[in-house]
C-alpha positions as CSV (number, residue, x, y, z in Angstrom):
1,M,95.7,99.9,104.5
2,T,95.2,96.5,106.4
3,N,91.4,97.4,106.8
4,Q,90.9,96.5,103.0
5,P,89.0,93.5,102.0
6,P,91.5,90.7,100.9
7,S,90.6,91.1,97.2
8,Q,91.8,94.7,97.4
9,I,95.3,93.9,98.9
10,V,98.1,92.8,96.4
11,T,101.6,91.3,97.3
12,A,104.7,93.4,95.9
13,A,105.3,90.2,93.8
14,V,101.9,90.0,92.0
15,A,102.1,93.8,91.7
16,A,105.6,93.5,90.1
17,E,104.1,90.6,87.6
18,E,101.2,92.8,86.7
19,W,103.5,95.8,85.9
20,H,105.9,93.6,83.9
21,V,108.8,94.4,86.1
22,D,111.1,92.3,88.3
23,R,110.2,91.9,91.9
24,R,113.3,93.7,92.9
25,T,112.5,96.7,90.7
26,A,109.1,96.9,92.6
27,L,110.8,96.7,95.9
28,R,113.2,99.6,94.7
29,W,110.0,101.6,93.8
30,I,108.6,101.0,97.3
31,A,111.8,101.9,99.0
32,S,112.2,105.1,97.0
33,G,108.6,106.3,97.9
34,K,107.4,106.1,94.1
35,V,104.9,103.4,95.3
36,A,102.8,103.3,98.4
37,A,102.8,99.9,100.3
38,E,102.7,98.6,103.9
39,K,105.4,96.5,105.2
40,I,104.1,93.4,106.8
41,A,107.2,91.4,107.6
42,D,110.9,91.8,108.6
43,G,113.9,89.9,107.3
44,Q,115.2,89.1,104.1
45,T,111.9,89.0,102.2
46,S,110.8,92.5,103.5
47,A,107.2,91.3,102.5
48,Y,105.0,94.3,101.3
49,V,101.2,94.6,100.4
50,L,99.6,97.4,98.2
51,T,96.1,98.4,97.5
52,R,94.5,97.4,94.2
53,E,94.1,101.1,93.7
54,E,97.8,101.8,94.0
55,V,98.7,99.0,91.9
56,D,96.4,100.1,89.1
57,R,97.7,103.8,89.5
58,V,101.3,102.5,88.8
59,K,100.2,100.2,86.1
60,A,98.7,103.2,84.3
61,E,102.0,105.0,84.8
62,V,104.3,102.4,83.4
63,V,101.9,101.9,80.3
64,T,102.0,105.6,79.7
65,A,105.9,105.8,80.1
């Protein structure tokens, strides 16, 4: 995933905003495996990044749910 151009990488916080869910919900989805993401930092923030394609895939699922 890290080989993606910067414009194709989205943080979990931005993804949550686009999905209209709380950031904690997005992190739960990532932890459960519902959403594919790459962990880029340890610690309390648990920073994750996602591909634009994954964000759009989940967005389509959330809209149709």
